[in-house]
C-alpha positions as CSV (number, residue, x, y, z in Angstrom):
1,M,-55.1,-186.9,25.4
2,T,-56.1,-183.6,24.2
3,T,-54.3,-180.1,24.6
4,G,-55.1,-176.9,22.6
5,I,-54.3,-173.2,22.2
6,S,-56.8,-170.4,23.1
7,L,-56.8,-166.8,21.6
8,V,-59.9,-166.3,23.9
9,R,-59.9,-166.9,27.3
10,E,-63.5,-166.5,28.1
11,N,-64.7,-168.9,25.3
12,T,-61.7,-171.4,27.0
13,E,-63.3,-171.0,30.3
14,S,-66.6,-171.8,29.1
15,M,-66.2,-174.4,27.1
16,Q,-63.4,-176.4,29.6
17,P,-61.2,-178.5,27.8
18,P,-59.3,-181.1,29.4
19,R,-55.7,-178.9,28.5
20,A,-55.6,-175.4,27.1
21,L,-52.8,-173.1,26.7
22,W,-54.3,-169.4,26.6
23,V,-52.4,-166.7,24.1
24,S,-52.6,-163.1,24.1
25,F,-51.9,-162.8,20.7
26,P,-53.8,-161.5,17.9
27,L,-56.5,-163.2,16.6
28,G,-55.6,-165.3,13.8
29,R,-51.9,-165.8,15.1
30,P,-52.3,-168.7,17.6
31,L,-48.2,-169.3,17.5
32,G,-47.4,-165.8,17.5
33,I,-44.6,-164.2,15.6
34,P,-44.9,-164.9,11.5
35,N,-42.3,-166.5,10.2
36,N,-40.4,-167.2,13.1
37,A,-40.1,-171.4,13.7
38,D,-38.0,-171.2,16.9
39,F,-41.0,-168.7,18.6
40,Q,-43.8,-171.0,17.2
41,H,-42.0,-174.4,18.3
42,R,-41.5,-172.6,21.7
43,V,-45.8,-172.2,22.0
44,I,-46.4,-175.5,20.8
45,G,-44.2,-176.7,23.2
46,A,-45.7,-175.1,26.0
47,A,-48.9,-176.6,24.7
48,L,-47.6,-179.9,24.3
49,N,-45.9,-179.8,27.9
50,L,-49.5,-179.6,29.7
51,L,-50.4,-183.3,28.7
52,T,-48.1,-183.6,31.9
53,H,-51.3,-182.8,33.7
54,T,-53.3,-186.2,34.2
55,R,-56.4,-184.4,35.5
56,G,-58.5,-181.2,34.3
57,P,-59.4,-178.7,33.2
58,V,-56.1,-177.2,33.0
59,L,-56.0,-173.6,31.4
60,A,-52.2,-172.6,31.9
61,D,-51.0,-169.0,30.3
62,Y,-47.9,-168.5,28.0
63,A,-46.3,-165.9,29.8
64,C,-45.0,-163.5,26.6
65,L,-46.3,-160.6,24.9
66,L,-45.9,-159.6,21.7
67,Y,-45.1,-156.0,20.4
68,T,-46.7,-154.4,17.7
69,S,-43.3,-154.5,15.7
70,D,-42.8,-158.2,16.3
71,A,-46.4,-158.9,14.9
72,A,-46.2,-157.1,12.3
73,D,-46.3,-159.1,8.7
């Protein structure tokens, strides 16, 4: 079984993996806020929850936006 996290929706739509979670985070930050383990675990959990889908392709949106101050190093 396969699942993944996507930063570029158009590429994921074209590749059609079995399951993918699209996130609207900046490139290079697929788990969102740096140094925030709780937030990152929620993103990973959402991607792993896609494994419950037995048929695909599935492309789900992660419904969370980062603010500039959140994403700063």
